[in-house]
N, C-alpha and C positions, 0 to 999 in steps of 0.2 A: 584389842577394837579400838581404844582410843587416840593408837599410834598411826593407823590406817585411817579413821577420821580426820586426825590434823594434816597427813601427806595427803589426803584426796582434799583438805581444804584449803592448804597452800598452791596446789597445783590447780585448782579454780580461780582462788585469789590472782594466781600469774598468770594466766589467760586470759582473765579479765583486764589485768593491766596494761597487758600487750596488743589484743585485740581491741577493743573499744575505744582508744587512743589512734590505732590506726583505720577503723573503720570510719569513725567522725572525720578524722582529714579527708580521708576517700574523697567522703561524702561532699565536704566543706568543698574540694577542689574540683570532684567535678560537677557542683552546681554553680561557683563561682565563673566556671571556664567561660562558660556560655554565656553567661551574662557579662564579661568582658569583652569577647568578639563582638557584641552586639551592640555595643556604649558605644556613641562616639562622641568628639571633644565640640564643647557649646564655649565659646568665649567672646568678650566685645570689643575683641583687636580684630577690623580688617587688615585680612594676604595684601600683600603689595601685589600689584598686578603683575601675571606672569611674564616668564622671561620670554623674550624674542629669543627663538633658539632653532640650528637649519635643521631640520629633520633628514637623518641618513636615510639612502637609498634601503628601498624594501631588503628585506631578507627575507626568503621562502621556508614557510613553517614557522614565522615570528608574526606578531603583530608591534607595533611603537606604543606605549605604556609613552604617554607625551610628561615631564615635569610637570610637579607643583611643590607650593608651598605648605611643611607640615609645622605643625605648633610643639616647641620642644618645652613647653611650659614656662616660657619668659619670654619668647620671641619668634618668627615665622622664619625657619632655615629652609633654602631652595633644596629639592630632591631635584638630581638630574633624570631626564628621561631616561627610559630603557628599553630591549625588546625583550619579550617572552613569549614563550613558548604558545603555539596558536592553538585555540582547543575547537576543533569542528563544530559548526551548530551554535557556535557562539560569538557573542561578540563582545571587546573589552567596555567596561563603561571606565573610564580615567576617575581618578582622586580629584574630587572639587571641594568647595566652600560653596553653601546655601547662608545665603544672607535674610534672615526673620527676624524683624521688629528689633533691628539694632544688636543682635546675637548673629554669628557664626558660626557655622555647624558643618564639620567636616565630614563628607561620606567617603571614605574608604574606596578602591578602585576595587572591580570584583568584574566578573562573566553573567552575559544575561543570558538566554535564551533567543536564537533566531538571528 
């Protein structure tokens, strides 16, 4: 009886040492991912003026996403424009910076209905 109880306790202890940390990590990752996706960048350094580039001719089934400056943690870095696959019933809102009280907030590009 004592041997069976010890085996049961060690199995129970092994299960909790493996499953509980994995469950905790899954909950932590699951809760952090949406927060990261929704967080923008706020800085005090204004982006340079957008570059003047020649937009290529339209491509059927695609929309042009213009270039923009991204923040790399130290400086603004230019990201070239690109074609992205069209989504019917939506329009592309390009990446941009909004100024508010001397701070600059980056808004990622996204699709809007309409």
